[in-house]
C-alpha positions, 0 to 999 in steps of 0.5 A: 817506059810507060809501065815503069812510070806507072810503077813509080807513080803507084809506089809514090801513091802507096808511100804517101797514103801510108805516111798520111795514115801513120800521121793521123793515127799518132794524133788520136786518143786511146780508143777506149777513152771517151770521157774525162773527169777533172776534179778540183786541182790541189793548191800548195800555194797561198794564192786564194782561188787559184785552184778553182780558176785552173780547174774551171779553165781546164774544164772549159778548154776540154768542153770547147775542144770536144775531144773528150766528154767531161763528166764527174763520175765513172769517167774513162780517165781522170786529170789531176793537178797540183798548183806547185807555185805562183810567182808574181814579180817585175818583168820589164823596166822603163828607162828610169829603171822602174818596173813597167810590167809585172809577170804573173806565173803559175806552175802546175803538176798534172797527171792524166790517168787511164781508169780502165787500164789502171795506168798513167797516160801523161805526167808533166809540169806545166806553166803559164804566165801573163803580163800586167802593169800597175794602171787600173785599166789594161785596155790602155796600159800599153802592154800586150797582156795576153801575148797575142801581139796586140796592144790596147785598142787593137785587142778587144779581149783585154779588159778587167783588173790587171793581175786577175787578167794575167792569171786568166791568161796563165791558166789559158796557156796551161790548159792549151798546153795540156790539151796539146800534149794529150793530143800528141801523146798518142 
């Protein structure tokens, strides 16, 4: 009886260790890729400065996460992007049917390329958005501008020009989604 229990425990431990090992390997990067180059994204829109904002936002996110070292030349991989569309329009209305909130949305096409093996590792379309109102101070506009569940005085990172802040939130979301996809692709 005791040997049967030991056998069941042993088999359970082996299965547990193997399943955990498989899980951890699936979230890792290709072992030969240690660096990434993130050149300025192309801009196919009329939105001034958006390419710089997105490029800087993605680079900052990579630097903060530390998953790949960002370098300019001779990187193991390269992340290219194209801003395909920027939309800015009504998002919510008040009881008088006037716009109370606008939604600023950015659509970007991204490609992550392995320079060593000469192949595409990830290709996709990403979008991010932020909300803003017409009041000049987003710290008192009654809107959850960064979609974190906090409004105005409860949210210590809501400040600045409303539309610009919405753009920063959209860029942040795009950068987070790209990092998540890169980490879960493998």
